N, C-alpha and C positions, 0 to 999 in steps of 0.2 A: 504494499500501500503504499502511497505515495505522503510523503511528509505535509502534515498541515499545519498551519499556524494561526494563533493569535491577532488579532487586529492590529495589536502593539507589535509584536512581530513583525508584522508586514509594513506597519509606516517605518519602522526603523530601519529594514534592510533593502525598500525603496526612498528614503530619505525623504520623509513625508507627514503627515503631522497624522493621526488620526482623523479629526476632523477631516481633512481631505480627503482621506477612503471617502468617509461617508458621505461627504456633498457628491464624489463620484458616482457613489452608489446612488442617490437619489436622481442624477442625471442621467443613468441608465448607462456609464460609460462600463465599471464593472459590477457583476452579479451580487447580491448581497446572500451569503448561505444561510441556509436555512438552523435556526436558533434549537439546538436542542431540546427536550423536557427540562434540561437539569444542567445548566452550564453555559458554556462561550461557544459562539458562532467560530467552525472553526476553517481556515481560508485556504485553498492550494497554494503550493511553495509558485507556481506559476503566476501568479494574480501580481509578484513583484516584479518582474517584465514588463506586464500589462501596465502596470504603475506606472513604469519607467517609461515607457513606448509613449503614455501620454504626455508624461514634465517633457521629456525630447522633443513630443511636435510642436507645445506650448512653448518652448524655447525658440524653437523654428516660427513664432508668432503665431501661430494656429490658436484658434479658438475652440471651447470646449465643442462646439457643434460641429466644428470642422473636425476635430479630432474624433467624435462622432461617426462621423464621415468616412475619416480614412480608415476607423477600425471595420466598418461595415468593407468598404473597397479591399483591403486586406482579407477578408473571407471571403470574396465572390474571385479573388486575384486577379483584380481589377487594376494591375498593371497603367493602362492610357489614361483610365480616369483618375486613375492617381496624382498621374504624371500632371494631368489638364489643371488639377487642385493645386499643385504646388506651382507651376506656372501663377496661376491664377494670384496666389501670396504673392509673389516675386514681382507682380504687377504693383499689385497694392504697398510691398516696402519700397518700391521704386517711387511710386507716386507719393510717400511719407519723407521720404528720403528728398526729395527736389524742395515739400513744402516745408524742410528742418532746412535746408542750405539756404534758402530765400530768408526764414527767419534770423538765422545765423549771421548773413551778411547784412541784412538791415539792423541786427543789433552791434554788429563791426563797426558801420558808417557812423551809429551813433555813439559809440565807444570812445570811436578816433573825433569825434566832434568834442569829444570832450577832453582830450590829450591832446587836442589843438590847444584849447583854454584860450578862444577866442573870446573879447570881452561879449556877454550876454546878458538879459537880467534874469539868469536863473538855469540849472543845469538842461542842455538840449533833451535828457532822456524825459526828464518827467516834461519839458514844453511838448516836446512830440505828443508821448503819452495823453496829454493834458488836452490837446485838440479835440475838436467836436469833427 
């Protein structure tokens, strides 16, 4: 029989807290084992790999809804659809990077105005933010 673990052991091995596991269960990302009449739920050891998969996907920017889709695609062995989902995620990341780059350039310009020390009626950053 495969080794079974308590929720605390699963959390420790997966590098998450117990509430994260419970949240994933509520979201339908992992199954909640039946509770014995007397005792604690026991989790199969392979659930640790499953949770690590979820965390790695999140680290790549996938939402939990997208992670659920990835898990379904993995079961269906649908590599083309998985690739399409990843490409869409890269497009979203590229859009965010473009926006972040524009924000950084705007802030750099404001900081440069402060560094020049032009005689003004106050801080250029504050003045720009206060404009209507």
